[in-house]
N, C-alpha and C positions, 0 to 999 in steps of 0.2 A: 822774757819782758823788756830786756835791753834791745830786743828789733824791733816791739812794741814803742818804744821810746824814741828811738831812731826815727820811726815812719811817722812820729808825730811833732819831731823836732825839724825833720825835713819839712813838713805840713806849714810849720809856723813861719820856717826861713821864708818859703816861697809865697808865703800870703799875705807877710806884713808888708808887702808893695802893692797890695789889690785894691783899690780904687771901686766904688760901683758895684761891688761884689756881688748884689741883689741883680744886676741886670747880665750875669756873666752868664755866657752859652757855653755848656760843655764844647769843647774844640776847639774853642778860643784859644790863642795865646797870652799867656799874661806882657802885662806892658809897664815899664816902669814908671812907679807912682801911683799905682794902684795900691788899696788900701782897704784890709776884710771888715768886714763888721763884724759886732759883736755878736747877732744871730747867727749869723753865717759859722763863727768861728765855735759859737758853743753847739752850733749842729752839727760841725764836721766831728768836735772833740764826742757829741755824744752818741752819736754814731761809731766812733772806734770804742767807746767804753760798752757800748754792746756787743759789738762785734767778737770782744774779749772775755767772755764772761759765759758760765754756764747757765742754759736756758731754763728757765722756771717756768711753774706750771700758769701763770698769766700772762706769759708770751704769746699761748697757744690757744685760749679760750676764744670762743667767738664762731661766727663764720666766714670762711676761706673761699674763695674759688681757684681751685688748682691745674695745673697742668703736668701731665704723666708722660714720660716717654719708654718706650721700649724697643728695644731692638725687634724686628720682623722675623718672623718666620712662618713657614706654608701652614695653615690649616688656623692662624690665630684669628678668636672671633675680631670681627671690626667694626661691631654695633660701636659707635660713638668715636672710633680713631680713625684719624686721616694719616695715611701711608706718604712717608715722604722720603722717596731714595731707598734704602735700607732699614728706617726707624718708621715704628709708629708713635702721631701724637695725639694723646686726649684732652681737649681743652676745656675750661671753662665749670671742670666736674666741682661740686662742693662738699664740702666736708665741717661739720656743725662738731665743734668742743665744747661741753659743756660740765661745770664743777659741780662736784658732792657737795654734801652739806661738808665737810672735810676741808682744814686748811690747805690741805695737798692732796694731790692724787696717791701720792706713797700712803698718804693714809687708810685712805676710801677713794678707790678708783673712780674714776671720771668717765663719764660716759663721752661718744661719739657715732655720730652718724654720717650718710654718705648718701650723695645720690646715685642714681643707677647709668652708666655704670660706671661703677665706684674708682675713684682713681687713686687706690689704694691695692687693688688685684687686678690681673687681667689675665683671662682664662683662654682658650682652645676651643670652648663650644657654648660659650651661653657669657651676657653681661646681668649685674647683679648690684643689686644696693647693699650696704652693708651696717650695720647697726651693733656696739658692743662698748667694752669698759675698755681704758687704758692707761696706765701707769707711768710717768716721767719719773726717770732715774739718772740724773746727772745730764747727760745728753743723750738719752735713750729713750726712744719710745716703745712700749711694751703694751700693744694692739691683742685685746681677746674678744674674739665673735666676729672676727672678719670671714665673709663669704666665699664658700669654695663651692666646686661642683657638687658634692655630694651635700648641699645644706649649711647652715650656720657653725661653723668650726670653735671647738673649745682647746684649739692648738693654737700658745702662743705667737705672735711673729715681732721681730723688732726692727726698729727703725732708727737711724741715727739722724739728731735733729741739729739743722745747722740756721742758728737765726742771722739773719741777711740786714733783718730792718725791722723798724716797728710795725712793719705791713708784712714785711715777706718774711715766710721760710721756706725752708728744704728738707725733704725727707729723702735719704738715702737706704733703702733695706738690706737689714743682713742678715734677713731669714725669708724663707717663703718659696727661694726657688724660681722653678717658671712661671709660679702662679703671682710673682709681682712685677711691675715695673722697672725698669731702673734705674729713675729717680722722680720724686715728684715736687713741683716747685709752687705753694701755695699762696698769694696775697689775700691781704684783708678783705671783704666783703661786703658789701650792703645787708643786714641781718635779715633776709630772707628766707621762711621757714624754709625748716628739711624735705627733702620730696619724701613723699609717701611708699609705702614697700608692702609686700605679698599683695598684691592685685590679683584679683579672681574675675571672670565673668561666666557667669551660671546661665544655662538657658532653664525657665521657669515654666516654659508651653506657651503663656502670653506674652512673658515680658525677658529682658534678659538683666537680672540683676548682677550690681559691679560692684565689687567688695575693696577693700583696702586697708592698712596696718597705716593709722596715724603717726609720724614720727617726731612730730613736734609740740609744741604748747601753745606757740604765737601765731598760729596763722587764724586768718580771717573766715577761711573756706576753702573750698575744694574747688578745680576746675576740672569737669570733664571731657578728654577728647576720642573720638569715634572717628574712621575709618572703614567704611562700606568695601564689601570685596571687590568693587567693581570700580572704584577709586584708586588714585594714587596716591591723595594725601589726605589726613588727619585734618578734621575740624572742630572747631569749639563746639561739646554739644549743650554744655551748661557749665551758669555759674555758682555764685551766692551758694551751693553745697556745702551744706556746715558737718556732714556725719555721712559714713557709710550705713550702708549701701544706698547706692544711686541705682533707681530702675527704669529704665529704656523701654518704653510701650511705643514705641514708633517706627520700628522693624517690622516687615511684611514675612509670611510663612516661608521658612527655607531661606534665608537673608543671614551673610555671612556680616559680623562686626568686628572689629578693631579697637580696645579699648587702653587710654593709659589718664593716668590722674596726678594733677599736680597739685600744690596749694600755694596761698598766697597771702600775704598781707599787706600791710600801708609800702613797705619800702620794694615787691616786687612778687614774681612767681619763683617758685622752685623748679629745680629737674624736675622733666615727668617720669611716672614711674615707670615699670617695665610693661612692655603691651603682651594683652592676654585678650583673647579670640571666644566668640559664642556665636552659635548658629540657631536662631530660632526655629523651633520646630515643636508644633504641638502635636504628630502623630504619633501614637504610641505604639509598639512592635505587636506581631500578632505572629502567631504558628501559622504557615502556610501550608506545609507538609510533613507528614513524617512515616519512617521504616523502621517498626513494621508498623502496617498499615492498622486502621481500625477494625478489630475482628477476625481480622489473618489468622491464622492459624501456623505455626512454625516449628521447625524440628525441635526438640528436646536441645540438642547442641547447638543449637542457633546462639550467637551470644550478641550480636552488633546490636546496636540502637542509635538512629540518626532521627534529629530536630532540625527542619529548614525553618526559617524565621522571615518576615516581610522585607526585612532588611538588617543591614548588622547588626548586630549587638552584642553586648560583653558580659559578662558574669561578674556580678559585685558583691560582697559579703555583707548581708544586709544589717548585721551589728556587729562591728570589730574584725578588726585583721585584716592584711593586706594583700593578701592572695602568695603563692597559689592556693593555700588552706586559710579556710577562716576559722574564729575563734566562736563563730558562730556553728551551732552543729544542725548538718543537714548538706543539703545539697539543691543545686539548679534543676537537676531532673533527677528523678527518685524511681523506683520500681518494686509493688509490691505484689506477692501472688495470694489468688484466693487460698491456696493451702498454707500460708500464714508466713511463711519464706519472704526474709526482704532481701531482694537483690542490689550487689552492689550501683552505688549511685554514681553519675558520671558529672562531669563539667564542673571543676574547681574554680574559685575565682580565678580570672584571668584568662580564661576561654574567652577568643572573638571571633565574630565572624557571623556570616549567613547562615555557617549548620555548626549544630556542636552535636557531637557525638562520640562513643567510644563500647565500651564492652562492660553489659552488667554483671557477669559472671566471670571469674577467673579461668583459665586456658583449660585449668586440668577440671572446671566444674561442668554440670548440666541443668537446665531447667528444668522443673519438675514437670514430669511428664501428667499434661491433662487439666494443670495449672491455667489460670485467667490471671493476667498479669496487669495490673493498674498503673498506666505510666502517666504522670503528674510532673508537669513544668510548672516550676513554684515560681510566681511575678514577683515576690520582693527578690531574687537572684537575678532577674534579666531586664538589662535597661539598655535602649540604644545609644550609641555614640553622644547624642546630646543631651543624654540623660532623660530618656521618657522611660516609665517604668512601663511593664503591662499592667492592663486593665486589669486582668483576673487571672488567676490558675488556668492551664490547660489541662484536660485528662483524656484519655481514652485506653483502650483493653485491644488485647487481642491473648490468644489461646496458643498454648503448648500441645502438639499430640501425643498420641501413645505410643 
């Protein structure tokens, strides 16, 4: 406290002789006879008072334009970051802090959202937007929901808050390790909407459907940006879009496009969402060959089964599950004998490529002699890489010798 009073006294002594203070330019020397104005004096006093108190929730509410700095190291993602010497800089990233119905965040957590890339986290593999909740306790911000490489995190990360002025504060991470920048500086920004998150682009055979998650409540609409595979820059595809999804019906067969989405209002436009891609593809995959062939007679010790498709395919779960095993019973390819024996299925979810192959019996088993085996490729399990399913099941038979 004595230090603060001494600083104040020094400023007072120096400025009692300042005239025309409103015209003062930083760096000029004071001249004898200068007199400080009451307005300037109150501004200096107010700044000193603000710098020497504990931050409160009201200091942080609103929309902020943040710059982050991190020590550069090999392999770090560079999306949105600019390397300067041995540091990386991220500029003009957006952070929006919103109050809950409670008087303080300690009583009921307040919420936050960021642009993509987020100023609060840095990864070595990708860039993300973040959204979640926070609590301010004394000079420490506790964030919950910062995005990590594996998804939205329930881990709480801590940042020390320092108020610089009414329009600026800094954050110094106290946890987060290599996922946190070294310092974040946030300046008050015009209240543009928060950037959309979780954007997707999906091939729908005749169109590409672009979806996103709205992170704001004050947007007028959304802008859709698209870059074609043969272009170097994205162009604005549509504006005045009021809700997800946006349907792009202007692509030609086989054309790949990269999309991002922003929100806007009368104050301006948010940062763009992450870039997503899709290829317009209306051609459904078919079975082009297989082994054994139709009506072929095989030895009862034969175990191999192989299906070749017209294009690269992937095996998906028709309902639930995410591979390699599905919640759905069954399989992409099944084999059933006329003897009543059900042979082992092959191709669980996650199988990919032009060829799906496997063994229909175990290494200690044999096929039933004189059996006629019906092989079925189930259409609901097979899609090409652009999401087109097979039009119908494919079935054929082969026989087992005596």
